[in-house]
C-alpha positions in Angstrom: 62.1 -35.6 -77.5 61.3 -35.7 -81.2 59.2 -32.1 -80.3 56.6 -30.4 -81.3 56.1 -27.4 -80.0 52.7 -26.5 -78.8 50.3 -28.0 -81.3 51.3 -32.1 -80.9 47.8 -32.3 -78.4 45.8 -30.8 -80.7 47.8 -32.3 -84.0 46.9 -35.3 -82.9 42.6 -35.2 -81.5 42.1 -33.9 -86.1 43.2 -30.3 -85.6 44.5 -28.8 -89.2 48.6 -28.0 -87.7 50.1 -25.3 -89.8 53.6 -25.9 -90.2 55.3 -22.7 -91.6 59.2 -22.9 -93.4 60.3 -19.9 -91.2 57.8 -19.6 -88.2 57.0 -22.1 -84.8 54.0 -24.2 -86.2 50.0 -23.5 -85.2 46.3 -24.9 -85.0 44.8 -23.8 -87.9 41.1 -24.4 -86.3 39.5 -25.8 -83.9 36.8 -28.4 -85.7 34.6 -29.4 -82.7 31.8 -27.7 -82.3 28.3 -30.1 -81.8 27.7 -33.4 -80.0 28.4 -34.7 -82.0 31.6 -33.8 -83.2 32.2 -35.0 -79.2 30.4 -37.5 -80.0 33.6 -38.1 -82.8 36.8 -37.1 -80.6 35.4 -39.2 -77.7 37.1 -42.1 -80.8 40.1 -40.6 -81.6 42.9 -42.8 -80.5 46.0 -40.0 -78.9 48.4 -43.2 -79.2 47.8 -43.9 -83.0 46.3 -40.9 -85.7 48.9 -38.1 -86.1 51.3 -36.3 -84.0 51.2 -38.5 -81.4 51.9 -41.3 -83.6 54.4 -39.6 -85.1 56.1 -38.5 -81.8 56.1 -42.3 -80.6 58.6 -43.4 -84.0 60.8 -39.8 -84.0 61.4 -41.8 -80.2 61.9 -44.8 -81.5 64.5 -43.8 -84.9 66.0 -41.0 -83.0 67.5 -43.9 -80.3 68.6 -46.6 -83.5 70.4 -43.4 -85.0 71.7 -43.1 -82.3 75.6 -44.1 -82.8 75.7 -42.0 -86.1 75.0 -38.2 -84.4 78.0 -38.2 -82.0 78.9 -35.3 -79.6 82.5 -34.7 -79.0 83.3 -32.8 -76.9 86.9 -30.5 -75.6 87.2 -33.4 -72.0 87.6 -36.2 -75.0 83.7 -37.1 -74.1 81.2 -38.9 -76.3 77.1 -38.1 -75.6 74.6 -39.9 -78.2 71.7 -37.5 -77.1 69.0 -40.6 -79.7 70.1 -43.1 -77.5 68.5 -41.6 -74.3 64.8 -40.0 -76.9 61.9 -40.2 -74.6 58.8 -39.0 -74.9 57.1 -35.9 -74.0 54.4 -36.8 -70.9 53.7 -33.3 -70.6 50.6 -31.3 -71.3 49.3 -28.9 -72.8 47.0 -27.8 -70.3 43.2 -30.0 -71.0 41.7 -25.5 -70.5 44.0 -25.0 -73.4 43.9 -28.3 -75.3 39.9 -27.6 -76.1 40.6 -24.2 -76.8 42.4 -25.3 -80.2 39.9 -28.1 -80.5 37.0 -25.5 -79.8 38.5 -22.4 -80.8 39.6 -19.8 -78.3 36.9 -17.1 -78.1 34.6 -20.7 -78.5 35.0 -22.4 -75.6 34.9 -19.1 -73.7 32.0 -18.3 -74.7 31.0 -22.3 -74.6 31.7 -22.0 -70.6 28.7 -19.0 -70.1 25.7 -20.5 -72.8 26.7 -24.0 -72.9 28.5 -24.7 -69.8 27.7 -28.6 -70.3 28.9 -28.6 -73.4 32.2 -27.6 -72.1 32.5 -29.1 -69.5 32.3 -33.1 -71.6 35.1 -31.4 -74.4 37.0 -30.7 -71.2 36.1 -34.2 -69.6 36.8 -36.3 -73.0 40.2 -33.7 -73.8 41.7 -35.0 -69.9 40.7 -38.3 -71.3 42.8 -37.9 -73.5 45.5 -36.7 -71.7 45.4 -39.4 -69.0 45.8 -41.7 -71.6 49.2 -40.8 -73.5 50.7 -39.9 -69.8 49.8 -43.4 -69.0 51.4 -45.1 -71.9 54.3 -42.0 -71.8 54.2 -44.1 -67.6 53.8 -47.3 -68.7 57.3 -47.2 -71.7 59.4 -44.8 -69.3 58.3 -44.0 -66.4 57.1 -40.2 -64.8 59.1 -38.8 -62.3 57.3 -35.3 -63.4 54.0 -34.5 -63.6 54.6 -32.4 -66.6 51.2 -29.9 -66.9 50.9 -26.7 -68.4 47.6 -24.7 -69.1 48.5 -20.5 -70.4 44.9 -20.2 -71.7 43.6 -20.8 -69.1 45.1 -17.6 -67.3 41.9 -15.8 -68.7 39.2 -17.5 -66.4 38.4 -15.8 -62.4 39.2 -18.1 -59.8 35.8 -19.1 -60.0 35.3 -20.4 -63.9 39.6 -21.7 -63.0 37.4 -24.0 -59.8 34.4 -24.6 -61.1 35.3 -25.6 -65.7 39.9 -26.5 -64.4 40.9 -27.9 -61.2 38.7 -30.6 -61.5 40.1 -31.8 -64.7 44.3 -30.7 -63.0 43.4 -32.9 -60.4 42.2 -36.1 -62.0 45.1 -35.7 -64.3 47.3 -35.8 -61.2 45.3 -38.4 -58.9 46.4 -40.8 -62.2 50.2 -40.5 -61.8 50.6 -39.7 -57.8 54.2 -40.6 -56.7 55.6 -38.2 -60.0 57.0 -34.3 -58.5 54.7 -31.9 -60.1 55.2 -28.9 -62.1 52.8 -26.6 -63.4 53.3 -23.7 -66.0 51.5 -21.0 -66.0 52.4 -17.7 -68.1 50.9 -14.4 -68.9 49.4 -11.7 -65.5 47.9 -15.1 -62.9 48.1 -13.2 -59.6 44.3 -14.5 -58.7 45.4 -18.4 -59.1 48.4 -17.7 -57.3 46.8 -18.9 -54.3 44.8 -21.9 -56.3 47.1 -23.4 -56.9 48.7 -23.2 -54.0 45.9 -24.6 -52.1 44.5 -26.2 -54.1 46.2 -28.2 -56.6 48.3 -27.8 -54.1 51.4 -28.1 -58.0 55.4 -28.5 -56.1 57.0 -26.1 -58.3 55.6 -23.8 -60.0 57.9 -23.3 -63.4 58.4 -21.2 -65.4 56.1 -18.6 -64.3 56.0 -15.1 -66.4 57.4 -12.0 -65.9 53.7 -10.1 -65.5 53.3 -12.1 -61.9 54.0 -10.0 -59.1 57.1 -11.6 -57.2 55.9 -9.8 -54.3 53.0 -11.6 -54.1 54.0 -15.5 -55.3 56.7 -15.3 -52.8 53.9 -14.6 -50.4 52.0 -17.1 -51.0 54.5 -20.3 -52.5 57.4 -19.3 -50.8 58.2 -22.3 -48.2 55.7 -24.6 -50.1 56.6 -24.6 -53.8 59.9 -24.9 -55.7 60.0 -21.4 -57.6 61.1 -21.3 -61.5 61.3 -18.2 -63.7 60.5 -15.0 -64.0 63.1 -12.5 -65.9 61.0 -11.0 -68.6 62.6 -12.1 -71.7 61.9 -8.3 -73.6 64.5 -8.0 -71.2 66.7 -10.7 -72.0 66.0 -9.9 -75.7 66.5 -5.8 -76.1 67.5 -5.2 -72.9 71.5 -4.5 -71.8 73.5 -6.3 -69.5 73.2 -4.3 -67.0 69.6 -4.4 -66.4 69.3 -8.3 -67.2 71.4 -8.9 -64.5 69.8 -5.5 -61.6 66.2 -7.8 -62.6 68.4 -11.2 -61.7 69.7 -9.6 -58.6 65.5 -8.6 -58.5 63.7 -12.1 -58.5 66.9 -13.8 -56.6 66.9 -11.4 -54.1 62.5 -11.7 -53.8 62.8 -15.1 -53.8 65.2 -15.9 -51.9 64.1 -14.6 -48.3 63.4 -18.5 -47.0 62.6 -19.9 -50.5 61.9 -23.9 -50.0 63.4 -23.3 -53.6 63.9 -20.4 -56.5 65.4 -21.5 -59.7 66.8 -18.5 -61.7 65.7 -18.3 -65.8 63.5 -16.3 -68.3 60.0 -16.4 -67.4 59.1 -17.9 -69.6 61.2 -18.9 -72.6 63.8 -17.1 -74.1 63.3 -15.0 -78.0 65.5 -16.6 -81.4 68.6 -13.7 -81.3 68.7 -12.2 -77.6 72.9 -11.5 -77.7 74.5 -14.2 -75.5 75.9 -11.6 -73.4 72.0 -10.8 -71.7 71.7 -14.7 -71.0 75.1 -14.7 -69.3 74.6 -11.6 -67.3 71.8 -14.1 -65.8 74.6 -16.5 -65.1 76.3 -13.3 -63.5 73.3 -12.7 -61.4 73.5 -16.1 -59.8 77.6 -16.5 -58.8 77.7 -13.7 -57.6 73.9 -13.7 -54.8 76.1 -17.8 -54.3 79.2 -16.0 -53.2 77.7 -13.4 -51.3 76.0 -16.0 -49.1 79.0 -17.9 -48.6 80.5 -18.3 -45.3 83.6 -16.2 -44.4 86.7 -18.3 -43.8 87.8 -18.6 -40.6 90.5 -15.9 -39.3 94.1 -17.4 -38.9 95.5 -17.1 -35.8 98.5 -15.7 -35.5 
């Protein structure tokens, strides 16, 4: 899929995007400050402008060029990744995108000083998210509803319920048949019950290493597929043994009566991480699988 990292939506809703040669692209500055700005934002077509328009064009061009970019495997098989290029149907989340549009500090202040402005901004952003996702569903289907909202992790549970939960529920209601995957980094233990009991997510992935593993398991285990959560700093700067130990701990905690656990980073593997450290997660998973396998029946003499 064409990948504009975390700025695709803001880059289609009027934000200036900075693209350094040696770093990730990012949003330069928010612009939505006034009621007039809200009216201007409402008029923007998220499918016809900016990075989402380019995403559509890139995916189409990737499919056209698929035969020129062939991956040949050692067994002789050939794969044409571009032939199945898809649009990234997920979203960075209404609160995160609203923060990019208004400014992250400005949005938090608005919750207290201009709550109606914040609600209107979030409602408009949610509309734009639904427009994009509906287009993706119409053109390629919607098997997985992928929603993140990292910035909303800064909110208390009451503020999350008041401002963000209605937006997330509205998005969910438009795609009832899709598998609901939710991502949130950070120390968000206080929101875990809200995500499980009120938002009713089906998959929590990737969730961050800062979370209390046992709290997540106590609230979500057996109900939500869990995907995480080895510390990226350990993968980057630790040793194979330290990554193996942390991975085994995660497998032990989340493997106890879980409704599904996928061991991975929590969240993202930093560039330059030693491949031996990445492989240590795989080694841990294989070790647990071997230990859990039933012993072969004893042979009769």
